[in-house]
LUMZAKE-211301 format. One record per residue (C-alpha): x negated, y negated, z; residue number from 0; residue in three letters. Coordinates in Angstrom, 2 decimals, decimal comma, m for minus. Layout:
<nunus>
px: X	py: Y	pz: Z	lomar: NUM	tordren: ALA;
...
</nunus>
This chain:
<nunus>
px: 3,51	py: m6,53	pz: 9,63	lomar: 0	tordren: MET;
px: 3,85	py: m9,83	pz: 11,52	lomar: 1	tordren: LYS;
px: 1,06	py: m12,37	pz: 11,89	lomar: 2	tordren: SER;
px: 0,77	py: m11,90	pz: 15,66	lomar: 3	tordren: ASP;
px: 0,48	py: m8,12	pz: 15,21	lomar: 4	tordren: GLU;
px: m2,26	py: m8,60	pz: 12,62	lomar: 5	tordren: ILE;
px: m4,17	py: m10,97	pz: 14,91	lomar: 6	tordren: LYS;
px: m3,87	py: m8,51	pz: 17,80	lomar: 7	tordren: GLN;
px: m5,20	py: m5,63	pz: 15,69	lomar: 8	tordren: LEU;
px: m7,94	py: m7,89	pz: 14,33	lomar: 9	tordren: PHE;
px: m9,11	py: m8,68	pz: 17,87	lomar: 10	tordren: THR;
px: m9,04	py: m5,00	pz: 18,87	lomar: 11	tordren: GLN;
px: m11,09	py: m3,89	pz: 15,84	lomar: 12	tordren: PHE;
px: m13,58	py: m6,73	pz: 16,36	lomar: 13	tordren: GLU;
px: m14,02	py: m5,86	pz: 20,05	lomar: 14	tordren: SER;
px: m14,61	py: m2,18	pz: 19,29	lomar: 15	tordren: ALA;
px: m17,56	py: m2,79	pz: 16,96	lomar: 16	tordren: SER;
px: m21,16	py: m2,58	pz: 18,13	lomar: 17	tordren: SER;
px: m24,60	py: m3,19	pz: 16,64	lomar: 18	tordren: ASP;
px: m27,16	py: m0,42	pz: 16,26	lomar: 19	tordren: LEU;
px: m30,52	py: m1,46	pz: 14,81	lomar: 20	tordren: GLU;
px: m28,81	py: m4,23	pz: 12,85	lomar: 21	tordren: GLY;
px: m26,04	py: m1,99	pz: 11,52	lomar: 22	tordren: ILE;
px: m22,43	py: m2,69	pz: 12,43	lomar: 23	tordren: GLU;
px: m20,72	py: 0,49	pz: 13,62	lomar: 24	tordren: CYS;
px: m17,75	py: 1,92	pz: 15,51	lomar: 25	tordren: TRP;
px: m17,30	py: 4,89	pz: 17,83	lomar: 26	tordren: SER;
px: m15,06	py: 7,55	pz: 16,29	lomar: 27	tordren: ALA;
px: m13,51	py: 8,17	pz: 19,71	lomar: 28	tordren: ARG;
px: m12,55	py: 4,51	pz: 19,98	lomar: 29	tordren: GLU;
px: m11,45	py: 4,32	pz: 16,36	lomar: 30	tordren: LEU;
px: m9,16	py: 7,31	pz: 16,96	lomar: 31	tordren: GLN;
px: m7,10	py: 5,27	pz: 19,39	lomar: 32	tordren: SER;
px: m7,18	py: 2,13	pz: 17,22	lomar: 33	tordren: LEU;
px: m5,80	py: 4,10	pz: 14,26	lomar: 34	tordren: LEU;
px: m2,94	py: 5,57	pz: 16,29	lomar: 35	tordren: GLY;
px: m4,11	py: 9,18	pz: 16,60	lomar: 36	tordren: TYR;
px: m3,35	py: 10,73	pz: 19,99	lomar: 37	tordren: SER;
px: m5,28	py: 13,98	pz: 19,44	lomar: 38	tordren: LYS;
px: m8,98	py: 14,21	pz: 18,58	lomar: 39	tordren: TRP;
px: m8,34	py: 17,46	pz: 16,68	lomar: 40	tordren: GLU;
px: m6,01	py: 15,66	pz: 14,25	lomar: 41	tordren: ASN;
px: m8,38	py: 12,74	pz: 13,83	lomar: 42	tordren: PHE;
px: m11,30	py: 15,10	pz: 13,13	lomar: 43	tordren: GLU;
px: m9,44	py: 16,30	pz: 10,01	lomar: 44	tordren: LYS;
px: m9,22	py: 12,72	pz: 8,73	lomar: 45	tordren: VAL;
px: m12,92	py: 12,18	pz: 9,50	lomar: 46	tordren: ILE;
px: m13,76	py: 15,29	pz: 7,46	lomar: 47	tordren: GLN;
px: m11,81	py: 13,91	pz: 4,51	lomar: 48	tordren: LYS;
px: m13,81	py: 10,70	pz: 4,86	lomar: 49	tordren: GLY;
px: m17,06	py: 12,71	pz: 4,84	lomar: 50	tordren: LYS;
px: m15,95	py: 14,53	pz: 1,70	lomar: 51	tordren: ASN;
px: m15,20	py: 11,22	pz: 0,00	lomar: 52	tordren: ALA;
px: m18,63	py: 9,96	pz: 1,06	lomar: 53	tordren: CYS;
px: m20,29	py: 13,01	pz: m0,53	lomar: 54	tordren: THR;
px: m18,24	py: 12,59	pz: m3,71	lomar: 55	tordren: ASN;
px: m19,44	py: 8,98	pz: m3,92	lomar: 56	tordren: ALA;
px: m23,04	py: 10,22	pz: m3,94	lomar: 57	tordren: GLY;
px: m23,83	py: 8,94	pz: m0,45	lomar: 58	tordren: GLU;
px: m25,67	py: 10,74	pz: 2,35	lomar: 59	tordren: GLU;
px: m23,08	py: 11,63	pz: 5,01	lomar: 60	tordren: VAL;
px: m25,62	py: 11,44	pz: 7,86	lomar: 61	tordren: SER;
px: m26,29	py: 7,79	pz: 7,00	lomar: 62	tordren: ASN;
px: m22,68	py: 6,86	pz: 7,65	lomar: 63	tordren: HIS;
px: m21,39	py: 9,56	pz: 10,06	lomar: 64	tordren: PHE;
px: m24,26	py: 10,37	pz: 12,50	lomar: 65	tordren: PRO;
px: m23,29	py: 12,72	pz: 15,36	lomar: 66	tordren: ASP;
px: m23,88	py: 11,42	pz: 18,90	lomar: 67	tordren: VAL;
px: m22,91	py: 12,30	pz: 22,46	lomar: 68	tordren: ARG;
px: m20,77	py: 10,06	pz: 24,63	lomar: 69	tordren: LYS;
px: m20,39	py: 10,03	pz: 28,41	lomar: 70	tordren: THR;
px: m16,90	py: 9,50	pz: 29,79	lomar: 71	tordren: ILE;
px: m15,81	py: 9,07	pz: 33,44	lomar: 72	tordren: PRO;
px: m13,99	py: 11,93	pz: 35,19	lomar: 73	tordren: MET;
px: m11,98	py: 12,06	pz: 38,45	lomar: 74	tordren: PRO;
px: m13,87	py: 11,63	pz: 41,74	lomar: 75	tordren: LYS;
px: m16,75	py: 9,78	pz: 40,11	lomar: 76	tordren: GLY;
px: m17,86	py: 12,67	pz: 37,92	lomar: 77	tordren: ALA;
px: m18,97	py: 12,24	pz: 34,31	lomar: 78	tordren: GLN;
px: m18,65	py: 14,39	pz: 31,21	lomar: 79	tordren: LYS;
px: m20,43	py: 14,37	pz: 27,86	lomar: 80	tordren: GLU;
px: m18,30	py: 14,76	pz: 24,73	lomar: 81	tordren: ILE;
px: m19,00	py: 14,81	pz: 21,01	lomar: 82	tordren: ASP;
px: m18,71	py: 11,50	pz: 19,19	lomar: 83	tordren: ASP;
px: m19,63	py: 10,08	pz: 15,80	lomar: 84	tordren: ILE;
px: m21,04	py: 6,65	pz: 14,99	lomar: 85	tordren: LEU;
px: m19,30	py: 5,21	pz: 11,95	lomar: 86	tordren: LEU;
px: m20,56	py: 2,51	pz: 9,60	lomar: 87	tordren: THR;
px: m18,07	py: 0,05	pz: 8,14	lomar: 88	tordren: ARG;
px: m18,11	py: 2,15	pz: 4,95	lomar: 89	tordren: TYR;
px: m17,38	py: 5,33	pz: 6,93	lomar: 90	tordren: ALA;
px: m14,49	py: 3,59	pz: 8,70	lomar: 91	tordren: CYS;
px: m13,15	py: 2,46	pz: 5,34	lomar: 92	tordren: TYR;
px: m13,25	py: 6,02	pz: 3,95	lomar: 93	tordren: LEU;
px: m11,49	py: 7,35	pz: 7,06	lomar: 94	tordren: ILE;
px: m8,79	py: 4,68	pz: 6,79	lomar: 95	tordren: ALA;
px: m8,29	py: 5,50	pz: 3,10	lomar: 96	tordren: GLN;
px: m7,65	py: 9,13	pz: 4,04	lomar: 97	tordren: ASN;
px: m5,41	py: 8,40	pz: 7,03	lomar: 98	tordren: GLY;
px: m1,64	py: 8,38	pz: 7,30	lomar: 99	tordren: ASP;
px: m0,72	py: 5,18	pz: 5,42	lomar: 100	tordren: SER;
px: 2,68	py: 5,15	pz: 7,14	lomar: 101	tordren: ARG;
px: 0,89	py: 4,04	pz: 10,30	lomar: 102	tordren: LYS;
px: 0,61	py: 0,26	pz: 10,51	lomar: 103	tordren: GLU;
px: m2,82	py: 0,68	pz: 12,12	lomar: 104	tordren: GLU;
px: m4,06	py: 2,63	pz: 9,09	lomar: 105	tordren: ILE;
px: m2,67	py: 0,09	pz: 6,63	lomar: 106	tordren: SER;
px: m4,42	py: m2,67	pz: 8,57	lomar: 107	tordren: PHE;
px: m7,70	py: m0,73	pz: 8,76	lomar: 108	tordren: ALA;
px: m7,74	py: m0,04	pz: 5,03	lomar: 109	tordren: GLN;
px: m7,87	py: m3,75	pz: 4,44	lomar: 110	tordren: ASN;
px: m9,94	py: m4,74	pz: 7,48	lomar: 111	tordren: TYR;
px: m12,84	py: m2,51	pz: 6,48	lomar: 112	tordren: PHE;
px: m12,56	py: m3,37	pz: 2,79	lomar: 113	tordren: ALA;
px: m13,48	py: m7,04	pz: 3,02	lomar: 114	tordren: ILE;
px: m16,68	py: m8,72	pz: 4,06	lomar: 115	tordren: GLN;
px: m15,30	py: m12,06	pz: 5,20	lomar: 116	tordren: THR;
px: m14,05	py: m11,33	pz: 8,70	lomar: 117	tordren: ARG;
px: m11,07	py: m13,63	pz: 9,04	lomar: 118	tordren: ARG;
px: m7,65	py: m12,45	pz: 10,07	lomar: 119	tordren: SER;
px: m5,82	py: m14,72	pz: 7,63	lomar: 120	tordren: GLU;
px: m7,70	py: m13,16	pz: 4,70	lomar: 121	tordren: LEU;
px: m6,79	py: m9,69	pz: 5,94	lomar: 122	tordren: ILE;
px: m3,15	py: m10,75	pz: 6,18	lomar: 123	tordren: GLU;
px: m3,24	py: m12,02	pz: 2,59	lomar: 124	tordren: GLN;
px: m4,86	py: m8,81	pz: 1,36	lomar: 125	tordren: ARG;
px: m2,23	py: m6,73	pz: 3,17	lomar: 126	tordren: LEU;
px: 0,50	py: m8,64	pz: 1,35	lomar: 127	tordren: LEU;
px: m1,27	py: m8,22	pz: m1,99	lomar: 128	tordren: GLU;
px: m1,76	py: m4,51	pz: m1,35	lomar: 129	tordren: ASN;
px: 1,90	py: m4,14	pz: m0,41	lomar: 130	tordren: GLU;
px: 2,96	py: m5,72	pz: m3,72	lomar: 131	tordren: ARG;
px: 0,69	py: m3,44	pz: m5,76	lomar: 132	tordren: VAL;
px: 2,07	py: m0,38	pz: m3,95	lomar: 133	tordren: LYS;
px: 5,64	py: m1,58	pz: m4,46	lomar: 134	tordren: ALA;
px: 5,00	py: m1,93	pz: m8,21	lomar: 135	tordren: ARG;
px: 3,49	py: 1,55	pz: m8,36	lomar: 136	tordren: GLU;
px: 6,49	py: 2,93	pz: m6,48	lomar: 137	tordren: LYS;
px: 8,92	py: 1,25	pz: m8,91	lomar: 138	tordren: LEU;
px: 7,06	py: 2,81	pz: m11,83	lomar: 139	tordren: GLY;
px: 7,34	py: 6,24	pz: m10,22	lomar: 140	tordren: GLN;
px: 11,05	py: 5,77	pz: m9,49	lomar: 141	tordren: THR;
px: 11,82	py: 4,65	pz: m13,05	lomar: 142	tordren: GLU;
px: 9,83	py: 7,55	pz: m14,50	lomar: 143	tordren: LYS;
px: 11,79	py: 9,98	pz: m12,35	lomar: 144	tordren: LYS;
px: 15,09	py: 8,30	pz: m13,28	lomar: 145	tordren: LEU;
px: 14,19	py: 8,47	pz: m16,98	lomar: 146	tordren: SER;
px: 13,69	py: 12,23	pz: m16,62	lomar: 147	tordren: GLY;
px: 17,04	py: 12,66	pz: m14,88	lomar: 148	tordren: VAL;
px: 18,84	py: 10,66	pz: m17,56	lomar: 149	tordren: LEU;
px: 17,11	py: 12,50	pz: m20,41	lomar: 150	tordren: TYR;
px: 18,65	py: 15,72	pz: m19,12	lomar: 151	tordren: GLU;
px: 22,03	py: 13,98	pz: m19,35	lomar: 152	tordren: ARG;
px: 21,82	py: 12,84	pz: m22,94	lomar: 153	tordren: GLY;
px: 19,97	py: 9,52	pz: m22,57	lomar: 154	tordren: ILE;
px: 16,89	py: 9,05	pz: m24,77	lomar: 155	tordren: ASP;
px: 14,12	py: 6,48	pz: m24,33	lomar: 156	tordren: GLY;
px: 15,99	py: 3,76	pz: m26,17	lomar: 157	tordren: LYS;
px: 19,13	py: 4,37	pz: m24,13	lomar: 158	tordren: GLY;
px: 17,15	py: 4,24	pz: m20,89	lomar: 159	tordren: PHE;
px: 15,64	py: 0,89	pz: m21,90	lomar: 160	tordren: ALA;
px: 19,13	py: m0,50	pz: m22,52	lomar: 161	tordren: ILE;
px: 20,38	py: 0,78	pz: m19,16	lomar: 162	tordren: ILE;
px: 17,40	py: m0,70	pz: m17,33	lomar: 163	tordren: ARG;
px: 17,88	py: m4,04	pz: m19,10	lomar: 164	tordren: SER;
px: 21,59	py: m4,13	pz: m18,19	lomar: 165	tordren: LYS;
px: 20,62	py: m3,41	pz: m14,58	lomar: 166	tordren: GLY;
px: 18,15	py: m6,33	pz: m14,58	lomar: 167	tordren: ASP;
px: 20,82	py: m8,62	pz: m15,98	lomar: 168	tordren: GLN;
px: 23,16	py: m7,62	pz: m13,14	lomar: 169	tordren: ALA;
px: 20,45	py: m8,19	pz: m10,54	lomar: 170	tordren: LEU;
px: 19,09	py: m11,49	pz: m11,87	lomar: 171	tordren: PHE;
px: 22,12	py: m12,81	pz: m13,79	lomar: 172	tordren: ARG;
px: 19,81	py: m13,36	pz: m16,78	lomar: 173	tordren: LEU;
px: 18,97	py: m11,13	pz: m19,72	lomar: 174	tordren: ASN;
px: 15,39	py: m9,91	pz: m20,04	lomar: 175	tordren: THR;
px: 14,38	py: m12,53	pz: m22,62	lomar: 176	tordren: GLN;
px: 15,78	py: m15,41	pz: m20,57	lomar: 177	tordren: SER;
px: 14,23	py: m14,11	pz: m17,36	lomar: 178	tordren: LEU;
px: 10,81	py: m13,81	pz: m19,01	lomar: 179	tordren: LYS;
px: 11,10	py: m17,35	pz: m20,35	lomar: 180	tordren: LYS;
px: 12,08	py: m18,73	pz: m16,95	lomar: 181	tordren: LYS;
px: 9,23	py: m16,93	pz: m15,19	lomar: 182	tordren: MET;
px: 6,62	py: m17,53	pz: m17,88	lomar: 183	tordren: GLY;
px: 6,12	py: m13,80	pz: m18,48	lomar: 184	tordren: VAL;
px: 4,39	py: m12,80	pz: m21,75	lomar: 185	tordren: PRO;
px: 6,86	py: m11,19	pz: m24,15	lomar: 186	tordren: THR;
px: 4,81	py: m7,98	pz: m24,33	lomar: 187	tordren: THR;
px: 4,65	py: m7,45	pz: m20,55	lomar: 188	tordren: ARG;
px: 7,25	py: m5,95	pz: m18,17	lomar: 189	tordren: PRO;
px: 9,05	py: m8,47	pz: m15,97	lomar: 190	tordren: VAL;
px: 8,31	py: m6,31	pz: m12,93	lomar: 191	tordren: ALA;
px: 4,58	py: m7,08	pz: m13,21	lomar: 192	tordren: ASP;
px: 5,30	py: m10,71	pz: m12,29	lomar: 193	tordren: PHE;
px: 8,09	py: m10,29	pz: m9,73	lomar: 194	tordren: LEU;
px: 7,57	py: m11,03	pz: m6,03	lomar: 195	tordren: PRO;
px: 7,48	py: m8,00	pz: m3,74	lomar: 196	tordren: THR;
px: 11,10	py: m8,30	pz: m2,57	lomar: 197	tordren: ILE;
px: 12,40	py: m8,34	pz: m6,16	lomar: 198	tordren: SER;
px: 10,30	py: m5,29	pz: m7,07	lomar: 199	tordren: ILE;
px: 11,72	py: m3,45	pz: m4,06	lomar: 200	tordren: LYS;
px: 15,23	py: m4,57	pz: m5,02	lomar: 201	tordren: ALA;
px: 14,83	py: m3,05	pz: m8,49	lomar: 202	tordren: LYS;
px: 13,40	py: 0,09	pz: m6,94	lomar: 203	tordren: ASP;
px: 16,32	py: 0,47	pz: m4,52	lomar: 204	tordren: LEU;
px: 18,88	py: 0,08	pz: m7,31	lomar: 205	tordren: ALA;
px: 17,04	py: 2,64	pz: m9,46	lomar: 206	tordren: ALA;
px: 16,88	py: 5,09	pz: m6,53	lomar: 207	tordren: GLU;
px: 20,62	py: 4,66	pz: m5,99	lomar: 208	tordren: MET;
px: 21,31	py: 5,30	pz: m9,67	lomar: 209	tordren: THR;
px: 19,21	py: 8,45	pz: m9,70	lomar: 210	tordren: GLY;
px: 20,98	py: 9,79	pz: m6,62	lomar: 211	tordren: LEU;
px: 24,50	py: 8,94	pz: m7,78	lomar: 212	tordren: ASN;
px: 24,05	py: 10,18	pz: m11,34	lomar: 213	tordren: VAL;
px: 23,30	py: 13,60	pz: m9,90	lomar: 214	tordren: GLN;
px: 25,80	py: 13,60	pz: m7,03	lomar: 215	tordren: SER;
px: 28,62	py: 12,33	pz: m9,29	lomar: 216	tordren: LYS;
px: 27,44	py: 14,52	pz: m12,18	lomar: 217	tordren: ASP;
px: 27,48	py: 11,62	pz: m14,65	lomar: 218	tordren: LEU;
px: 26,67	py: 12,21	pz: m18,32	lomar: 219	tordren: ASN;
px: 26,34	py: 9,94	pz: m21,35	lomar: 220	tordren: GLY;
px: 25,40	py: 6,29	pz: m21,87	lomar: 221	tordren: GLN;
px: 28,53	py: 4,43	pz: m20,74	lomar: 222	tordren: ASN;
px: 29,19	py: 5,98	pz: m17,29	lomar: 223	tordren: PRO;
px: 25,49	py: 5,95	pz: m16,37	lomar: 224	tordren: ILE;
px: 25,09	py: 2,38	pz: m17,59	lomar: 225	tordren: GLU;
px: 28,05	py: 1,30	pz: m15,45	lomar: 226	tordren: LYS;
px: 26,61	py: 3,11	pz: m12,44	lomar: 227	tordren: GLU;
px: 23,27	py: 1,32	pz: m12,79	lomar: 228	tordren: HIS;
px: 24,93	py: m2,07	pz: m13,24	lomar: 229	tordren: ILE;
px: 27,09	py: m1,49	pz: m10,15	lomar: 230	tordren: ASP;
px: 24,05	py: m0,53	pz: m8,07	lomar: 231	tordren: ASN;
px: 22,12	py: m3,62	pz: m9,12	lomar: 232	tordren: ASN;
px: 25,15	py: m5,79	pz: m8,34	lomar: 233	tordren: LEU;
px: 25,37	py: m4,18	pz: m4,90	lomar: 234	tordren: ALA;
px: 21,70	py: m4,94	pz: m4,22	lomar: 235	tordren: VAL;
px: 22,14	py: m8,50	pz: m5,50	lomar: 236	tordren: ARG;
px: 25,15	py: m9,05	pz: m3,21	lomar: 237	tordren: ASN;
px: 23,12	py: m7,83	pz: m0,24	lomar: 238	tordren: MET;
px: 20,31	py: m10,27	pz: m1,04	lomar: 239	tordren: LEU;
px: 22,49	py: m13,29	pz: m1,78	lomar: 240	tordren: THR;
px: 24,42	py: m12,80	pz: 1,47	lomar: 241	tordren: LYS;
px: 21,11	py: m13,31	pz: 3,23	lomar: 242	tordren: ARG;
px: 20,35	py: m16,44	pz: 1,21	lomar: 243	tordren: GLY;
px: 18,00	py: m14,74	pz: m1,27	lomar: 244	tordren: ILE;
px: 18,78	py: m15,48	pz: m4,93	lomar: 245	tordren: VAL;
px: 16,51	py: m13,19	pz: m7,02	lomar: 246	tordren: PRO;
px: 16,32	py: m15,34	pz: m10,16	lomar: 247	tordren: GLU;
px: 15,34	py: m18,40	pz: m8,10	lomar: 248	tordren: ASN;
px: 12,31	py: m16,78	pz: m6,48	lomar: 249	tordren: LEU;
px: 8,95	py: m17,99	pz: m7,75	lomar: 250	tordren: ALA;
px: 7,04	py: m15,60	pz: m10,01	lomar: 251	tordren: PRO;
px: 4,04	py: m13,86	pz: m8,49	lomar: 252	tordren: ALA;
px: 0,52	py: m13,24	pz: m9,78	lomar: 253	tordren: GLU;
px: 0,15	py: m10,66	pz: m12,55	lomar: 254	tordren: ASP;
px: 0,10	py: m7,37	pz: m10,64	lomar: 255	tordren: VAL;
px: m2,52	py: m5,90	pz: m13,00	lomar: 256	tordren: LYS;
px: m4,84	py: m8,82	pz: m12,27	lomar: 257	tordren: LYS;
px: m4,16	py: m8,35	pz: m8,58	lomar: 258	tordren: LEU;
px: m5,01	py: m4,64	pz: m8,79	lomar: 259	tordren: GLN;
px: m8,32	py: m5,45	pz: m10,50	lomar: 260	tordren: ARG;
px: m9,16	py: m7,89	pz: m7,72	lomar: 261	tordren: LYS;
px: m8,38	py: m5,35	pz: m5,01	lomar: 262	tordren: LEU;
px: m10,47	py: m2,72	pz: m6,80	lomar: 263	tordren: ASN;
px: m13,37	py: m5,18	pz: m7,03	lomar: 264	tordren: ALA;
px: m13,14	py: m5,83	pz: m3,28	lomar: 265	tordren: ASP;
px: m13,34	py: m2,11	pz: m2,61	lomar: 266	tordren: GLU;
px: m16,49	py: m1,76	pz: m4,73	lomar: 267	tordren: LYS;
px: m18,16	py: m4,38	pz: m2,55	lomar: 268	tordren: LYS;
px: m17,71	py: m2,25	pz: 0,57	lomar: 269	tordren: VAL;
px: m20,48	py: 0,23	pz: m0,23	lomar: 270	tordren: LEU;
px: m22,79	py: m2,55	pz: m1,45	lomar: 271	tordren: LYS;
px: m22,22	py: m4,44	pz: 1,82	lomar: 272	tordren: GLU;
px: m22,94	py: m1,34	pz: 3,85	lomar: 273	tordren: SER;
px: m26,20	py: m0,69	pz: 1,99	lomar: 274	tordren: LYS;
px: m27,29	py: m4,32	pz: 2,36	lomar: 275	tordren: THR;
px: m26,79	py: m4,26	pz: 6,14	lomar: 276	tordren: LYS;
px: m28,98	py: m1,18	pz: 6,41	lomar: 277	tordren: LYS;
px: m31,99	py: m2,95	pz: 4,84	lomar: 278	tordren: LYS;
</nunus>
């Protein structure tokens, strides 16, 4: 998501908020549009998931999702009352967490409602951090799936580790030990935990390609599968270098586990902030 898009969404979310007895809140009808839902019926399902999450957290739903009525203009000067819900920041956060994360508006909202300091540049930074954590989780899932596929084709855990290492060497032009030394990665930690987002996604793409081709080409045994994985990593490397991106020259990123702990801590502050504003 580009900076100008983030700033535009930031302005829209700020403008939609209102103050009720000292509590910051949003209209569900307005939030529906901000989160990219065209039909109220579909958005109601997401709201219900948010209410369920609120209950599971031990909170009173009525404190965060009070029902109200809203008057809207109709043709020829007429007016109509419709159902609406006032949402606290915490309620909005729970709704965003249960929305369609493929929507850019939802991804933005998840981070917007999760932080107390209301500055667009902080939201942008948190979006980037969140993207990196998700990319690392996705790589882990892809490699786990690939390991299962290879196990069915005669590759045990040790063989998979060798194949993955050979793939990294093709992608970064350095063996695992040398890459860790260059990036300052502890010997006991995976390199991927310290890679920038684009390098994590590069590894993930190569692993996805290997999984697909091993099955479509019906490859079996260490040597042909190892060659396939090396070739896929070389292909991804060539794509990056043609665009001026040299993977081994990219600066290492913050430990992804530390980053995840920080994001989790931010999320725990959301409920506390909501309770404080109510007092």
